[in-house]
GUBA-776962 format. One record per atom (N, C-alpha, C): atom name; x, y, z. Coordinates in steps of 0.1 Angstrom, whole numbers. Atoms other than C-alpha are relative to their C-alpha. Layout:
! residues N
{site 'CA',{X,Y,Z}}
...
***
This chain:
! residues 222
{site 'N',{12,4,-6}}
{site 'CA',{773,-2341,-6}}
{site 'C',{3,-7,13}}
{site 'N',{-3,5,-13}}
{site 'CA',{773,-2349,31}}
{site 'C',{-11,-9,5}}
{site 'N',{10,9,-5}}
{site 'CA',{755,-2380,44}}
{site 'C',{0,-1,15}}
{site 'N',{1,0,-14}}
{site 'CA',{745,-2373,79}}
{site 'C',{-15,-3,3}}
{site 'N',{13,4,-3}}
{site 'CA',{713,-2381,98}}
{site 'C',{-11,10,-5}}
{site 'N',{9,-9,6}}
{site 'CA',{695,-2348,89}}
{site 'C',{-2,-1,-15}}
{site 'N',{1,2,14}}
{site 'CA',{702,-2353,52}}
{site 'C',{-6,-13,-4}}
{site 'N',{7,13,3}}
{site 'CA',{692,-2389,53}}
{site 'C',{-15,1,2}}
{site 'N',{14,-2,-2}}
{site 'CA',{659,-2379,68}}
{site 'C',{-7,8,-11}}
{site 'N',{5,-9,11}}
{site 'CA',{654,-2353,41}}
{site 'C',{-2,-9,-13}}
{site 'N',{1,9,12}}
{site 'CA',{661,-2379,13}}
{site 'C',{-11,-10,2}}
{site 'N',{11,9,-3}}
{site 'CA',{637,-2403,30}}
{site 'C',{-13,6,-2}}
{site 'N',{13,-7,2}}
{site 'CA',{610,-2377,30}}
{site 'C',{-2,3,-15}}
{site 'N',{1,-2,14}}
{site 'CA',{617,-2370,-7}}
{site 'C',{-5,-13,-7}}
{site 'N',{4,13,6}}
{site 'CA',{614,-2407,-16}}
{site 'C',{-14,-4,5}}
{site 'N',{13,3,-5}}
{site 'CA',{582,-2409,5}}
{site 'C',{-11,6,-8}}
{site 'N',{10,-7,8}}
{site 'CA',{565,-2385,-18}}
{site 'C',{-7,-9,-11}}
{site 'N',{6,8,10}}
{site 'CA',{560,-2408,-48}}
{site 'C',{-6,-13,6}}
{site 'N',{5,12,-7}}
{site 'CA',{554,-2437,-24}}
{site 'C',{-15,2,4}}
{site 'N',{14,-2,-3}}
{site 'CA',{521,-2420,-15}}
{site 'C',{-9,-5,-11}}
{site 'N',{8,5,11}}
{site 'CA',{507,-2426,-49}}
{site 'C',{0,-15,-2}}
{site 'N',{-1,14,2}}
{site 'CA',{520,-2461,-50}}
{site 'C',{-9,-8,10}}
{site 'N',{9,6,-10}}
{site 'CA',{499,-2469,-18}}
{site 'C',{-13,-3,-6}}
{site 'N',{13,2,6}}
{site 'CA',{468,-2464,-39}}
{site 'C',{-1,-8,-12}}
{site 'N',{-1,8,12}}
{site 'CA',{480,-2484,-68}}
{site 'C',{0,-15,4}}
{site 'N',{-1,14,-4}}
{site 'CA',{487,-2516,-48}}
{site 'C',{-8,-4,12}}
{site 'N',{9,4,-11}}
{site 'CA',{463,-2514,-19}}
{site 'C',{-14,6,-2}}
{site 'N',{14,-6,0}}
{site 'CA',{426,-2508,-15}}
{site 'C',{-4,6,13}}
{site 'N',{4,-6,-13}}
{site 'CA',{408,-2487,10}}
{site 'C',{-6,-11,9}}
{site 'N',{-5,-12,-7}}
{site 'CA',{409,-2485,39}}
{site 'C',{16,-1,2}}
{site 'N',{-14,1,-3}}
{site 'CA',{445,-2499,39}}
{site 'C',{8,10,-7}}
{site 'N',{-8,-10,8}}
{site 'CA',{457,-2475,12}}
{site 'C',{-1,13,8}}
{site 'N',{1,-12,-8}}
{site 'CA',{443,-2446,33}}
{site 'C',{9,0,13}}
{site 'N',{-8,1,-12}}
{site 'CA',{459,-2459,65}}
{site 'C',{15,1,-3}}
{site 'N',{-14,0,4}}
{site 'CA',{493,-2465,48}}
{site 'C',{4,14,-4}}
{site 'N',{-3,-13,4}}
{site 'CA',{492,-2431,31}}
{site 'C',{0,10,11}}
{site 'N',{1,-9,-12}}
{site 'CA',{482,-2413,63}}
{site 'C',{13,-1,9}}
{site 'N',{-12,3,-8}}
{site 'CA',{510,-2430,83}}
{site 'C',{13,5,-6}}
{site 'N',{-12,-4,8}}
{site 'CA',{536,-2424,56}}
{site 'C',{1,15,0}}
{site 'N',{0,-15,1}}
{site 'CA',{526,-2387,52}}
{site 'C',{3,6,13}}
{site 'N',{-2,-6,-13}}
{site 'CA',{525,-2379,89}}
{site 'C',{14,-2,4}}
{site 'N',{-14,3,-4}}
{site 'CA',{558,-2396,95}}
{site 'C',{10,8,-8}}
{site 'N',{-8,-8,8}}
{site 'CA',{574,-2378,66}}
{site 'C',{-1,15,4}}
{site 'N',{2,-14,-5}}
{site 'CA',{559,-2345,78}}
{site 'C',{8,3,13}}
{site 'N',{-8,-2,-12}}
{site 'CA',{575,-2350,112}}
{site 'C',{15,1,-2}}
{site 'N',{-15,-1,3}}
{site 'CA',{609,-2355,97}}
{site 'C',{3,14,-6}}
{site 'N',{-3,-14,4}}
{site 'CA',{605,-2320,82}}
{site 'C',{4,8,11}}
{site 'N',{-4,-7,-12}}
{site 'CA',{607,-2307,117}}
{site 'C',{13,-6,5}}
{site 'N',{-11,7,-7}}
{site 'CA',{632,-2333,129}}
{site 'C',{13,3,-7}}
{site 'N',{-13,-2,7}}
{site 'CA',{659,-2329,102}}
{site 'C',{5,14,2}}
{site 'N',{-5,-13,-3}}
{site 'CA',{660,-2292,106}}
{site 'C',{5,3,14}}
{site 'N',{-4,-1,-15}}
{site 'CA',{662,-2294,144}}
{site 'C',{13,-7,2}}
{site 'N',{-12,7,-2}}
{site 'CA',{689,-2320,143}}
{site 'C',{12,7,-7}}
{site 'N',{-10,-7,7}}
{site 'CA',{709,-2301,117}}
{site 'C',{6,12,8}}
{site 'N',{-4,-12,-8}}
{site 'CA',{709,-2270,139}}
{site 'C',{7,-4,13}}
{site 'N',{-5,5,-13}}
{site 'CA',{715,-2289,172}}
{site 'C',{13,-6,-1}}
{site 'N',{-13,7,2}}
{site 'CA',{743,-2310,158}}
{site 'C',{10,7,-9}}
{site 'N',{-8,-8,9}}
{site 'CA',{757,-2283,136}}
{site 'C',{4,-7,-12}}
{site 'N',{-2,8,12}}
{site 'CA',{753,-2304,106}}
{site 'C',{-7,6,-12}}
{site 'N',{7,-6,11}}
{site 'CA',{737,-2279,83}}
{site 'C',{10,0,-13}}
{site 'N',{-8,2,12}}
{site 'CA',{749,-2284,47}}
{site 'C',{-8,6,-12}}
{site 'N',{6,-5,12}}
{site 'CA',{743,-2270,12}}
{site 'C',{-10,-10,-6}}
{site 'N',{8,11,6}}
{site 'CA',{729,-2303,1}}
{site 'C',{-14,0,7}}
{site 'N',{12,0,-7}}
{site 'CA',{703,-2303,29}}
{site 'C',{-8,12,-2}}
{site 'N',{6,-13,2}}
{site 'CA',{695,-2266,24}}
{site 'C',{-7,-1,-14}}
{site 'N',{6,1,13}}
{site 'CA',{688,-2274,-13}}
{site 'C',{-11,-10,-1}}
{site 'N',{10,11,2}}
{site 'CA',{669,-2306,-9}}
{site 'C',{-12,1,9}}
{site 'N',{11,-1,-10}}
{site 'CA',{647,-2297,21}}
{site 'C',{-13,6,-6}}
{site 'N',{12,-5,6}}
{site 'CA',{623,-2274,3}}
{site 'C',{-6,-8,-12}}
{site 'N',{4,8,11}}
{site 'CA',{622,-2297,-27}}
{site 'C',{-8,-12,5}}
{site 'N',{7,11,-6}}
{site 'CA',{612,-2326,-5}}
{site 'C',{-14,4,5}}
{site 'N',{12,-5,-5}}
{site 'CA',{585,-2305,11}}
{site 'C',{-10,2,-11}}
{site 'N',{9,-3,11}}
{site 'CA',{570,-2294,-22}}
{site 'C',{-4,-13,-7}}
{site 'N',{4,13,6}}
{site 'CA',{571,-2330,-36}}
{site 'C',{-10,-7,9}}
{site 'N',{10,6,-9}}
{site 'CA',{553,-2343,-5}}
{site 'C',{-14,6,-2}}
{site 'N',{13,-7,1}}
{site 'CA',{526,-2316,-7}}
{site 'C',{-7,-2,-13}}
{site 'N',{6,0,13}}
{site 'CA',{520,-2316,-44}}
{site 'C',{-4,-14,-4}}
{site 'N',{4,14,3}}
{site 'CA',{520,-2354,-49}}
{site 'C',{-12,-4,9}}
{site 'N',{11,4,-8}}
{site 'CA',{497,-2358,-19}}
{site 'C',{-13,7,-5}}
{site 'N',{12,-7,5}}
{site 'CA',{473,-2332,-33}}
{site 'C',{-5,-6,-13}}
{site 'N',{4,7,12}}
{site 'CA',{473,-2350,-67}}
{site 'C',{-8,-13,4}}
{site 'N',{7,12,-4}}
{site 'CA',{463,-2382,-49}}
{site 'C',{-14,3,5}}
{site 'N',{13,-4,-6}}
{site 'CA',{436,-2365,-29}}
{site 'C',{-10,5,-11}}
{site 'N',{9,-4,11}}
{site 'CA',{422,-2348,-60}}
{site 'C',{-5,-12,-9}}
{site 'N',{4,11,9}}
{site 'CA',{422,-2380,-80}}
{site 'C',{-10,-9,7}}
{site 'N',{9,9,-7}}
{site 'CA',{404,-2400,-53}}
{site 'C',{-12,7,7}}
{site 'N',{11,-8,-6}}
{site 'CA',{380,-2372,-42}}
{site 'C',{-11,2,-11}}
{site 'N',{9,-3,11}}
{site 'CA',{362,-2371,-76}}
{site 'C',{1,13,-6}}
{site 'N',{-3,-13,6}}
{site 'CA',{378,-2338,-86}}
{site 'C',{-11,10,4}}
{site 'N',{10,-10,-5}}
{site 'CA',{355,-2317,-64}}
{site 'C',{6,14,0}}
{site 'N',{-5,-13,2}}
{site 'CA',{358,-2280,-70}}
{site 'C',{5,6,13}}
{site 'N',{-5,-6,-13}}
{site 'CA',{362,-2270,-33}}
{site 'C',{13,-6,5}}
{site 'N',{-14,5,-2}}
{site 'CA',{393,-2292,-32}}
{site 'C',{9,4,-11}}
{site 'N',{-8,-3,12}}
{site 'CA',{405,-2286,-67}}
{site 'C',{5,15,0}}
{site 'N',{-4,-14,0}}
{site 'CA',{405,-2248,-64}}
{site 'C',{11,4,9}}
{site 'N',{-11,-3,-9}}
{site 'CA',{427,-2244,-33}}
{site 'C',{13,-8,-4}}
{site 'N',{-12,8,4}}
{site 'CA',{450,-2272,-46}}
{site 'C',{6,7,-12}}
{site 'N',{-5,-7,12}}
{site 'CA',{453,-2253,-79}}
{site 'C',{8,13,5}}
{site 'N',{-7,-12,-6}}
{site 'CA',{463,-2221,-59}}
{site 'C',{13,-4,5}}
{site 'N',{-13,5,-6}}
{site 'CA',{490,-2241,-41}}
{site 'C',{9,-4,-11}}
{site 'N',{-8,4,11}}
{site 'CA',{503,-2256,-73}}
{site 'C',{5,12,-7}}
{site 'N',{-4,-12,7}}
{site 'CA',{504,-2222,-90}}
{site 'C',{11,7,7}}
{site 'N',{-10,-7,-8}}
{site 'CA',{523,-2206,-62}}
{site 'C',{13,-7,0}}
{site 'N',{-13,7,-1}}
{site 'CA',{549,-2233,-59}}
{site 'C',{7,0,-13}}
{site 'N',{-7,-1,13}}
{site 'CA',{556,-2233,-96}}
{site 'C',{5,14,-3}}
{site 'N',{-4,-14,2}}
{site 'CA',{557,-2195,-97}}
{site 'C',{12,3,8}}
{site 'N',{-12,-3,-9}}
{site 'CA',{581,-2192,-68}}
{site 'C',{12,-8,-4}}
{site 'N',{-12,8,5}}
{site 'CA',{603,-2220,-81}}
{site 'C',{6,6,-13}}
{site 'N',{-5,-7,12}}
{site 'CA',{605,-2203,-115}}
{site 'C',{7,13,3}}
{site 'N',{-6,-13,-4}}
{site 'CA',{612,-2170,-98}}
{site 'C',{14,-2,6}}
{site 'N',{-13,3,-6}}
{site 'CA',{641,-2185,-78}}
{site 'C',{10,-4,-11}}
{site 'N',{-9,4,10}}
{site 'CA',{655,-2201,-109}}
{site 'C',{4,12,-9}}
{site 'N',{-4,-12,8}}
{site 'CA',{654,-2168,-129}}
{site 'C',{10,8,8}}
{site 'N',{-9,-9,-7}}
{site 'CA',{671,-2149,-101}}
{site 'C',{14,-6,2}}
{site 'N',{-14,6,0}}
{site 'CA',{700,-2174,-100}}
{site 'C',{6,2,14}}
{site 'N',{-7,-2,-12}}
{site 'CA',{725,-2164,-74}}
{site 'C',{-6,11,9}}
{site 'N',{8,-10,-8}}
{site 'CA',{702,-2136,-62}}
{site 'C',{-11,-6,7}}
{site 'N',{12,7,-7}}
{site 'CA',{676,-2162,-51}}
{site 'C',{2,-1,15}}
{site 'N',{-3,0,-14}}
{site 'CA',{693,-2161,-17}}
{site 'C',{-7,11,7}}
{site 'N',{7,-11,-6}}
{site 'CA',{676,-2128,-12}}
{site 'C',{-15,-4,4}}
{site 'N',{13,5,-4}}
{site 'CA',{643,-2147,-10}}
{site 'C',{0,-10,11}}
{site 'N',{-1,9,-12}}
{site 'CA',{648,-2162,24}}
{site 'C',{-14,-5,4}}
{site 'N',{12,6,-5}}
{site 'CA',{622,-2185,38}}
{site 'C',{-5,7,13}}
{site 'N',{5,-8,-11}}
{site 'CA',{600,-2165,62}}
{site 'C',{-7,-9,10}}
{site 'N',{8,7,-10}}
{site 'CA',{582,-2176,94}}
{site 'C',{-14,-4,-6}}
{site 'N',{13,2,6}}
{site 'CA',{549,-2172,75}}
{site 'C',{1,-12,-10}}
{site 'N',{-2,11,10}}
{site 'CA',{562,-2196,48}}
{site 'C',{1,-13,7}}
{site 'N',{-1,13,-7}}
{site 'CA',{570,-2222,74}}
{site 'C',{-14,-3,6}}
{site 'N',{13,3,-4}}
{site 'CA',{535,-2218,88}}
{site 'C',{-9,-5,-11}}
{site 'N',{7,5,12}}
{site 'CA',{522,-2222,53}}
{site 'C',{2,-15,-2}}
{site 'N',{-3,14,2}}
{site 'CA',{540,-2255,49}}
{site 'C',{-7,-9,11}}
{site 'N',{6,7,-10}}
{site 'CA',{527,-2266,83}}
{site 'C',{-15,-2,-2}}
{site 'N',{15,0,3}}
{site 'CA',{491,-2257,74}}
{site 'C',{-3,-9,-11}}
{site 'N',{2,9,11}}
{site 'CA',{494,-2276,41}}
{site 'C',{0,-14,5}}
{site 'N',{-2,13,-4}}
{site 'CA',{506,-2307,58}}
{site 'C',{-11,-5,10}}
{site 'N',{11,3,-9}}
{site 'CA',{479,-2306,85}}
{site 'C',{-12,-3,-8}}
{site 'N',{12,1,9}}
{site 'CA',{452,-2301,59}}
{site 'C',{0,-13,-7}}
{site 'N',{-1,13,8}}
{site 'CA',{464,-2330,38}}
{site 'C',{-1,-12,9}}
{site 'N',{2,11,-9}}
{site 'CA',{467,-2353,68}}
{site 'C',{-14,-2,4}}
{site 'N',{15,1,-3}}
{site 'CA',{431,-2345,78}}
{site 'C',{-8,-6,-12}}
{site 'N',{7,5,12}}
{site 'CA',{419,-2351,42}}
{site 'C',{3,-15,-2}}
{site 'N',{-3,15,1}}
{site 'CA',{437,-2385,41}}
{site 'C',{-8,-8,10}}
{site 'N',{8,8,-10}}
{site 'CA',{419,-2396,73}}
{site 'C',{-14,-1,-4}}
{site 'N',{14,1,4}}
{site 'CA',{386,-2389,56}}
{site 'C',{-4,-13,-6}}
{site 'N',{3,13,6}}
{site 'CA',{388,-2421,36}}
{site 'C',{-1,-11,10}}
{site 'N',{1,10,-11}}
{site 'CA',{394,-2441,68}}
{site 'C',{-14,1,6}}
{site 'N',{13,-2,-7}}
{site 'CA',{363,-2426,85}}
{site 'C',{-11,-4,-10}}
{site 'N',{11,4,10}}
{site 'CA',{342,-2430,53}}
{site 'C',{-2,-15,-1}}
{site 'N',{1,14,1}}
{site 'CA',{351,-2466,50}}
{site 'C',{-6,-7,12}}
{site 'N',{6,5,-12}}
{site 'CA',{343,-2473,86}}
{site 'C',{-15,3,1}}
{site 'N',{14,-4,0}}
{site 'CA',{310,-2454,83}}
{site 'C',{-8,-10,-9}}
{site 'N',{6,9,9}}
{site 'CA',{301,-2476,53}}
{site 'C',{-2,-14,6}}
{site 'N',{0,13,-6}}
{site 'CA',{310,-2507,73}}
{site 'C',{-11,-1,11}}
{site 'N',{10,0,-11}}
{site 'CA',{288,-2497,103}}
{site 'C',{-14,1,-5}}
{site 'N',{14,-3,4}}
{site 'CA',{258,-2486,83}}
{site 'C',{-5,-9,-12}}
{site 'N',{3,9,12}}
{site 'CA',{259,-2513,55}}
{site 'C',{-13,-8,1}}
{site 'N',{12,8,-2}}
{site 'CA',{232,-2534,70}}
{site 'C',{-12,8,7}}
{site 'N',{10,-8,-7}}
{site 'CA',{211,-2505,84}}
{site 'C',{-8,8,-11}}
{site 'N',{7,-9,8}}
{site 'CA',{183,-2485,68}}
{site 'C',{1,14,6}}
{site 'N',{-1,-14,-4}}
{site 'CA',{180,-2447,70}}
{site 'C',{-7,3,14}}
{site 'N',{7,-2,-13}}
{site 'CA',{155,-2449,99}}
{site 'C',{7,-4,12}}
{site 'N',{-8,5,-11}}
{site 'CA',{177,-2470,120}}
{site 'C',{12,9,3}}
{site 'N',{-12,-9,-2}}
{site 'CA',{207,-2448,114}}
{site 'C',{-4,13,7}}
{site 'N',{5,-12,-6}}
{site 'CA',{187,-2417,123}}
{site 'C',{-4,-2,15}}
{site 'N',{3,3,-14}}
{site 'CA',{174,-2434,155}}
{site 'C',{12,-1,9}}
{site 'N',{-12,2,-8}}
{site 'CA',{209,-2443,166}}
{site 'C',{6,14,2}}
{site 'N',{-6,-13,-1}}
{site 'CA',{222,-2408,159}}
{site 'C',{-8,10,9}}
{site 'N',{8,-8,-9}}
{site 'CA',{193,-2392,178}}
{site 'C',{-1,-5,14}}
{site 'N',{-1,5,-13}}
{site 'CA',{199,-2414,208}}
{site 'C',{-12,-9,4}}
{site 'N',{11,8,-2}}
{site 'CA',{167,-2434,204}}
{site 'C',{3,-15,1}}
{site 'N',{-5,13,-1}}
{site 'CA',{187,-2466,200}}
{site 'C',{14,1,5}}
{site 'N',{-14,-1,-5}}
{site 'CA',{219,-2474,219}}
{site 'C',{10,-1,-11}}
{site 'N',{-11,0,10}}
{site 'CA',{250,-2466,198}}
{site 'C',{11,-9,5}}
{site 'N',{-9,10,-5}}
{site 'CA',{269,-2498,206}}
{site 'C',{13,0,-8}}
{site 'N',{-12,1,9}}
{site 'CA',{294,-2495,177}}
{site 'C',{7,14,-2}}
{site 'N',{-7,-13,1}}
{site 'CA',{303,-2458,181}}
{site 'C',{-3,7,-13}}
{site 'N',{4,-6,12}}
{site 'CA',{284,-2447,150}}
{site 'C',{1,15,0}}
{site 'N',{0,-14,-1}}
{site 'CA',{280,-2412,162}}
{site 'C',{14,6,-1}}
{site 'N',{-14,-4,0}}
{site 'CA',{318,-2408,168}}
{site 'C',{6,-1,-14}}
{site 'N',{-5,2,13}}
{site 'CA',{326,-2422,134}}
{site 'C',{-6,10,-10}}
{site 'N',{6,-10,9}}
{site 'CA',{301,-2399,116}}
{site 'C',{6,13,3}}
{site 'N',{-6,-13,-3}}
{site 'CA',{315,-2369,135}}
{site 'C',{14,1,-6}}
{site 'N',{-13,1,5}}
{site 'CA',{350,-2380,125}}
{site 'C',{0,2,-15}}
{site 'N',{1,-1,14}}
{site 'CA',{340,-2384,89}}
{site 'C',{-3,14,-5}}
{site 'N',{4,-14,4}}
{site 'CA',{323,-2349,88}}
{site 'C',{12,9,3}}
{site 'N',{-11,-9,-3}}
{site 'CA',{353,-2332,105}}
{site 'C',{12,-2,-10}}
{site 'N',{-11,2,9}}
{site 'CA',{379,-2349,83}}
{site 'C',{-3,5,-14}}
{site 'N',{4,-5,13}}
{site 'CA',{360,-2339,52}}
{site 'C',{-1,15,-1}}
{site 'N',{2,-15,0}}
{site 'CA',{347,-2304,59}}
{site 'C',{11,7,7}}
{site 'N',{-12,-6,-7}}
{site 'CA',{375,-2296,84}}
{site 'C',{12,0,-9}}
{site 'N',{-12,1,9}}
{site 'CA',{401,-2308,59}}
{site 'C',{-1,10,-11}}
{site 'N',{2,-10,10}}
{site 'CA',{386,-2286,32}}
{site 'C',{3,14,5}}
{site 'N',{-2,-13,-6}}
{site 'CA',{385,-2255,55}}
{site 'C',{15,2,2}}
{site 'N',{-14,-1,-3}}
{site 'CA',{421,-2262,65}}
{site 'C',{8,2,-13}}
{site 'N',{-6,-1,13}}
{site 'CA',{431,-2266,28}}
{site 'C',{-1,14,-5}}
{site 'N',{2,-14,4}}
{site 'CA',{416,-2232,20}}
{site 'C',{9,10,8}}
{site 'N',{-9,-9,-8}}
{site 'CA',{435,-2216,49}}
{site 'C',{14,-1,-5}}
{site 'N',{-14,2,5}}
{site 'CA',{467,-2232,37}}
{site 'C',{2,6,-14}}
{site 'N',{-1,-6,13}}
{site 'CA',{460,-2220,1}}
{site 'C',{1,15,2}}
{site 'N',{0,-15,-2}}
{site 'CA',{454,-2184,14}}
{site 'C',{14,4,5}}
{site 'N',{-14,-3,-5}}
{site 'CA',{488,-2185,33}}
{site 'C',{10,-2,-11}}
{site 'N',{-9,3,11}}
{site 'CA',{504,-2200,2}}
{site 'C',{0,12,-9}}
{site 'N',{1,-11,9}}
{site 'CA',{492,-2171,-20}}
{site 'C',{6,13,6}}
{site 'N',{-6,-11,-7}}
{site 'CA',{502,-2145,6}}
{site 'C',{15,0,0}}
{site 'N',{-14,2,0}}
{site 'CA',{537,-2159,9}}
{site 'C',{6,2,-14}}
{site 'N',{-4,-1,14}}
{site 'CA',{539,-2161,-29}}
{site 'C',{1,15,-4}}
{site 'N',{0,-15,3}}
{site 'CA',{530,-2124,-32}}
{site 'C',{12,7,7}}
{site 'N',{-11,-6,-8}}
{site 'CA',{556,-2115,-5}}
{site 'C',{13,-3,-8}}
{site 'N',{-12,3,7}}
{site 'CA',{583,-2133,-25}}
{site 'C',{1,8,-13}}
{site 'N',{1,-7,12}}
{site 'CA',{572,-2116,-57}}
{site 'C',{4,15,2}}
{site 'N',{-3,-14,-3}}
{site 'CA',{574,-2081,-41}}
{site 'C',{15,1,3}}
{site 'N',{-15,0,-3}}
{site 'CA',{609,-2089,-27}}
{site 'C',{8,-1,-12}}
{site 'N',{-8,2,12}}
{site 'CA',{620,-2100,-61}}
{site 'C',{-1,11,-11}}
{site 'N',{2,-10,10}}
{site 'CA',{607,-2070,-80}}
{site 'C',{12,9,-4}}
{site 'N',{-12,-8,3}}
{site 'CA',{639,-2049,-77}}
{site 'C',{10,-7,-9}}
{site 'N',{-9,8,8}}
{site 'CA',{658,-2077,-94}}
{site 'C',{-6,-4,-14}}
{site 'N',{7,3,12}}
{site 'CA',{632,-2080,-122}}
{site 'C',{-1,12,-10}}
{site 'N',{1,-11,8}}
{site 'CA',{633,-2045,-135}}
{site 'C',{12,1,-10}}
{site 'N',{-11,-2,10}}
{site 'CA',{653,-2038,-167}}
{site 'C',{8,13,4}}
{site 'N',{-9,-11,-3}}
{site 'CA',{683,-2015,-161}}
{site 'C',{-2,11,-11}}
{site 'N',{1,-11,9}}
{site 'CA',{678,-1981,-178}}
{site 'C',{11,10,2}}
{site 'N',{-11,-10,-1}}
{site 'CA',{704,-1955,-185}}
{site 'C',{-6,14,-3}}
***
């Protein structure tokens, strides 16, 4: 096992995965949402940085190659568990998340079964786009809690008529209520749309891996 900067970043990303859940155990909103968002985005950026540094500094290693996809999957799956748990288990979030869970478990099992032939299932560009889409969707969904909390803070002392009047421009929007509401709507609905896109890419790449593995799954016949 080689301890260099790329591998250290990968290990840090792996450790950040369970820390996401811890944020919601010891902090309340909006601090938990802020900490989780910052932690997740920082960890996601290391996914690009560790690979770039490993190639640029010629520090690619078997340890890093093995651990990198594990860290990615741990980050995504634990983050989805947290989002599902604190979203009230809504179907439009649970279904794409389930698709992502299913694919990751299926492909991991496929690689384990293939053993030394698993190297035939190389990571494709589409699979990298899949991971990027997952991380962007999750980051947007994490921000939803921040916007929702701010929206509640701004409208706590207002009645529905006053809120409508501000949003329609009849009363000056001194506190940026319109921007906060737009951010809350985008982070929620936009996050769900992005999650479905990520789930679609996830299933497509899973099918691609399955098709490539088929020749190694057939029983030999004489």
